[in-house]
N, C-alpha and C positions, 0 to 999 in steps of 0.2 A: 546891417550885418548879415541877417538871414537872406535878404534879397541877393547880396553879393555871393553868399555861399551856394545858393540855388543856382545862380547864374554860372558860376564856376563849374559846378557839377554837370550842368547841361551842356557846357562847352567841352568838358573833358571826355564825357562818356562816348560821343560820336567819334572823337579823335582816336580814342583807344580801340574802338571797334574797327575803325579804318586801318589802324595799325595791324590788327590781327589779320584782317582781309589781305592787306598788302604782304604780310609775312607768309600767308598761305600761298599767295601767287608766286612769291619768290622761290618757295620750295618746289612748286610745279615747274616753273621756268628753269630752275637749276636741273631738275630731272630731264627736261628736254635737251639741255646742253650736254649732259652726261651721256644721254642716248645717242647723241651725234658723234661721240668720241672725238671731240675737238681737242687738239693738243693744247696744253696750258700756255705755251708761247703765243699761239694764235689768239687765245682769249685775252691775254695780256696786251697784245698788239691791237685788237679790236677796242678794248677799253681805252688804251692810250690815245689811239687816233680819234675815237669818239669825244673824249674829253678836250683834246687839242682843237678839234673842229669847233666845238661849242664855245670854248673860251676864246679862241682866236677870232672867229667870226663875230661873236658877241662884242668883243673889244672894238673891232673895226667898225661895226655898224653903230655902236654906241658913240664913237668918235664922229662918225658921219652925221648922226642925228644932232649932236651938239654943234657941228659946224654948219651943215645945211640939211634941213629936213628933206628937201626934195631929192637930194643924192641918197639919203637913207632909203626912201621909198623906191627909188630906182634900183638900188642894190638889192632890196627885198624882192622886187619883181624879177630881176635876173636870177637870184638864188632859187626862186620857187619855179619859175616858168622854164628857163633854159634846161636844167637837168631833166625835168619831166618831158620836155619836148624831145630831147635826145633819146630818153627811154622809149617814148612812144614810137619814134621813128626806127629805133633799133629792134624793138620787139612788138611788131604789129599783132593785133589780136583779132580773133573771130568770136564775137559775143555768144555766150551760151547761157542757159537758164534764164533768170530774171533779166540779166543784161541783154539777152537776145530779144526778150519781150519788150523792154524799154525801147530798143532800137526799132523793132518792127512797128509797134504802135505809133511811135513818134514819126516815122517815115510816112505811114499812111495818113496820119493827121496833117503833116506838113504838105502832103499832096492834096489837101482839101477833101479828103474822104470823111464822110459823117460818122458819128459814133454808131448810128444805127446800122450802117453798112459794115463796119468792123465787127459789130456783135453778130449780125446775121451770117456773115462769112466765117465766123468762129476765129477771127484773127486775135481776139482778146484772150482767148484761152481761159486761164483762172483769174485774170485780172479783175473781173467784177467782184470777186470775193476779197482779194487783196487790193483794196482801192488806192493804196499808196503807189502802186504801179501806174494807175491811171493818172494820178496827179503828177508824178515825176515825168511820165512820158509826155504829158501836156507841156511841161516846162521844156523838155528836150525837143519837142516838136517846134517850138518857137525858135530855137537855135537852128534847127534844120531848115525852117522856112527861109532863113537868110543864107545859110552856107550850102544847102543841098543835103541829101540824106547820106552823109558820110560818117562812118563810125568815128574817124579821127576828129571830126568836129565836135562830137560829144566828149571825146577824151580831153580835148583842149579846153572845152567848156569847164570840165571838172578841174582842170589845172587852174583856170581863172577863178573858180569858186574857192579852191584851196588858198589862192593868193588873197582873196577877199576875206576868207576866214582868218588868215594870218594877220591881216591888218586890223580887223576888228578885235582879235585877241590881244594884239599889241596895245590898242587903245583902251580896252577894258582893264588890262594889267596896269597900265600907266595911271589909271584912276584910283588904284588900290595900292600899289607898290611903288618903289623907286624906279627910275628909268632903267637902270641896268637889269632889274628883274624882268621888266617888260620886254626888253631886247632879247635876253637869254631865252625866256619862255618862247618867244616867237621863232627864234633859231631852232630850238629843240623840236617844236611842232613841225617846222618846215623840213627838217632832215630826218624825222623819225622813220627808220628804214622800212618797216613793214607797211606803214601807212603811205609812205612815199610811192611804193609799188602799187598799192591798192588804189591810190587816188588817180592813177593813170588809166583806170579801167572806166566802164560805163555805168558805175554804181551810183546810187542816190546818196551815198554818205557824205560826199563833199558839199552837197547842197544843205543836208542836214547840219553838218558842222559849221557852215557859214551862218545859218540861222541860229545855231546854239551860240556861236560867238557874238552875233548881233544881240541876242537876248541878254547875254552876260554884260555886254557894253551898255545897253539901255538900263539894265539893273543897277549898274554902278552909278550911272547918271541920276537915277531915281533915288538911290540911297544917299547921294551927296547933297540933294536939294530938299527943299520943303515939298510937301505933297504937290504933285503936278498931274492933273487929270490927263493931259496930253501924253506925258511919258507913260502913265499907267495903261492908256489905251494902246500906245505903240508896243509896249511890252506884251500885252495880252495878244495882240495881233501877230507878233513875232512868234509867240509860243503856239498859237493856233496854226500858222503856216508850218512850223517845225512839226507839229503833230500829224499834219497831213502827209508829210514825207516819211516820218518814222514815229510811231505812237509812243513816244518817250517824254513828251513835254510835261506830263504831270509830275515826273520824277524831278525835273529841274524847277518847276514851279513850287513844289513843296520845299525843295532845298532853299530857294529864294526866300519863301515865307518864314521858315524856321530860323534861317540865318538872320534875317532882319529883326525878328521878334526877339531872339535871344541876345544878339550882340548889342542891340540899341535899347531895347526894353522901353520904348516910347509908344505906348498904346495908342494914343490919339493920332499921331502921325502914321502909325502902322496901319490902322483901319482905313484911314483916308487914302493911303497909297495902294493897298492891296485888295480892298473890297472890289473896286472897279475891275482889276485885273482877273480876280477869281470869277466874278459874275460874267464878264465877257467870255472868258475861256470856257466856263461851264455851258453857257448858252450855245456856243459853236460845237461843243462836244456832244451835247444832247440833241442838237439839231443836225447831227451828221448825216442821219438817214434822209432827212428832208432836203439837205443841200445836195446830196447825191442824186435825189429824184429830180431836182431842178437841173443839174448839170448833165446827167446821163439818162438817155431814153431806154433804159433796161434795168432789171433789178440788181441791186448791189447790196453788199453787207455793210452795216454801219461800222463793224470792227471785225477783227479776226483773232480776238483774244482767246476764244475757245479753242481754235486751231492750235495756236502757239502753246497753250497750256496742255492740250492733249499730246502733242509731239513731245513737249518738255517733260511730261510725266511718264514716258515710255522707258522703263528701266532697261529693257533689252537693248534699245538703241542708244542708251545713255542720253536721253533727252534730245537726240538729233533726228533729222529726217530719216524716214524709212519707207521703203516701197509699200509695205503692208499698211502703214498708216496713211499713206497717200491714196491707196486703193479705197480705204474706208472713207476718206474725204470725198473722193469722186463719187462714190455710191450715195452718200448723203447729198452731195451737190446735185446730182441727177434726179434724186428723189424730191428735191425742193428747188426746182428751177426758178420759181417765182418768189421765193422767200429765202434768200441765202443766209439771212440773219439766223434762221432756224438751224442751219448747219453749225454755226458757231455755238449756239446754245446747247445742242445736243453733244457736241464735242467737249464742251466745258463740263458738262455733267459726267462724261466718261472720264475726263481728266481728273475730276475729284474722286471718282471711284478708284482710279489707278493709285492716286497718292494715298488715299485711305488704306488700300490694300498693302502698299509698300510700308506704310507706317506701322500697321498691325503686325506685319512680319519683321519689324525691327531693322529695316534696311534704309530707311529714309536718310539717315546721316551719311551713310557710305555712298548712297546714290547721289546725294547733293555734292558730296566731296568729289566724286567723278566728274559731275557737271562743272564744277569749279575749275577743275584741271582743263577741261575743254574750253571754257570761257577765257582762261588765262593764256591760251595758246597764242603765240606771236607769229605763227607760220601763215597766217591768212593772206598776207600780201603776195608771197610766193605761190601759195596753193591756188588762189584765184587767177593769177596770171597763167599758171599751167593749165588750170581748168578752162580758161578762155583762149587756149591754143597758142599762147605766146611762144615762138620758136626758141630753141637753144637754152632756155632758162633751166630746164631740167638738168642739164649737164653741169650746172653750177649750184645744185641744190644744197649741198653740205655747206658751202661757204655762205650762201644767202641766208639759209636757216640759222647758222651760227651767228652771223651779224645781227639778224633780227632779234634772236632770243637773248644774246649777251647784252646788247644795248638796252632792251627792254628791262632786263634784270638789273642793270646799273641804274636805270631810271626810276624804277620802283624802290630800289634800295635807298637812293638819294631822297626820294619822296618821303619814305618812312623816317629817314633822319631829319627832314625838315619838319615833320610833324613833332618829333621829339624836341627839336630845338624850340618850336613854338610853345610846347608844354613847359620847358624848363625856363624859357626866357619871358614867359607871360605874354606871348603874342598870339594866343589861341584865336582871337577874333579875326586876325588876318587870314588864317588858313581854314577857318571853320567851314565856310561854303564848300571848299574843296574836299574836306573830310565827309561832309554830308553827301556830296556827289559821288564819292567812292563808295559809301555805304548804300545809297539809293540805287545807282546803276548796277552795282554788283548783286545785291540781294534781289532786286526785281528780275534780273536776268536768270536767276536760279529757279524762278517760278515758271518760266516758259521755255520754248525751244532755246537751245544754246548753241552758239558758234563762236569761234575766236573773234571774228570781225564785229561781233556785237559789243565788244569792249572799246571800240573806236572812240566814243565820246569821252572816255577816261584819258585819252591822250592829252586833252586840254589840262586836265587835273594834274597829271604827272609833269607836264612840261612847266606848268606854273610852280609846282612844289619843288621841283629840281632847281629852278632858277632861284626860288626863295632860299633854298638850302645853300647853294653855292655862294650867293651874295651874303647870306648870314655868316657863313664860315670866313669869308673875306673880311667882313665887318669885325667879327670877334678877334681874328688873328691880327688885324691892323690895330685894333684898340689895345691889345695886350703888348704888341711891339712898341707902341707909342708910350706906354706906361713904363 
């Protein structure tokens, strides 16, 4: 009885925290919609069209899967690739910022230039410090070696990675929920407005999302079976690869571990499954500096946590990039050309000083609230297209931003309803992982530099929870009608 009570408390608390965080995001998204001065009829139309698309396409693809699985996957390919291809052709881009650096480094590497040459000619710019740029550029260079150094090749590669992520998401959901939930979650992810636009750019997120979906799929397989050393190793390697692209794998690993421990409460199998995962992950994490030394003939930073914390602790810039902070970074970087890791260490110390000062002056809560608003922003797809010089999009800004924010608001609202349904219907175990991911990704983001695009991993969470919500409502309604 005591064990059951403790388990219930441990299940309920993260779900309640997730509900609070979702509620806060809803408030901020609603403020964005109000600021756009969108007429009520347009909001209603966006909501109606969104729900009709989700329900209609989900029903059709569900029927296709039951009839012929091959046609289901073909339909999924068309649904994801064709609209993105049309967007890419209609709105060609000129990469800027990190996107430009990805393209330039990948192009030079595809042309057989050595890392030493790129470093000596200062082609790498700040990439030796932000090593995820080096890793993603390497993957992109493999694409360019086959296609030629064309930006559109990288964009199409990201469309294919989005397709891969959708398929893996579908398979992962099917291992946990009923088929209709898996289909709906995949449709929602595929059509998510802001991410749809963002996934057509040259960013690293589609690769990260594909690896995240892969880790979720492997995790569901591992949980469904007796301890498997092979699956544990594959899960660890998927998390390691994910961490090289975006250093967020620790969040999902902790979520996997806590979810398995609390929902199953089987200590013997738990240790046999997750000790190999943790050991392999930590070995690669701690050996990051050594791995970089083997791969790159120039000094690199083992991580850039200090930089992200320093930027994120800047109250004046609300935890975002600022020219002043970047000048400080370059000063430290030029002072430590052979030891980039010292830069991260010094910036981390300064970040702690900033946070302590903000706390002493009693502004920490208001500061983090402002960061939460930026983190919740759903305009990143539009904004990064504009920033990458996509033509004519600017002239449709109000409509694009309205669709992005209203749909996101609907999705988070339905996700919250899904968590409430899980609480009242005693189905907490089914949604527990996604509550943990909501809490983990959101709270960890508030410690570092903040941007709207950093909440992209949560699209998986919301897609699954919305699908769970809609299917649960259908189940409950059907049951009552039959009674």
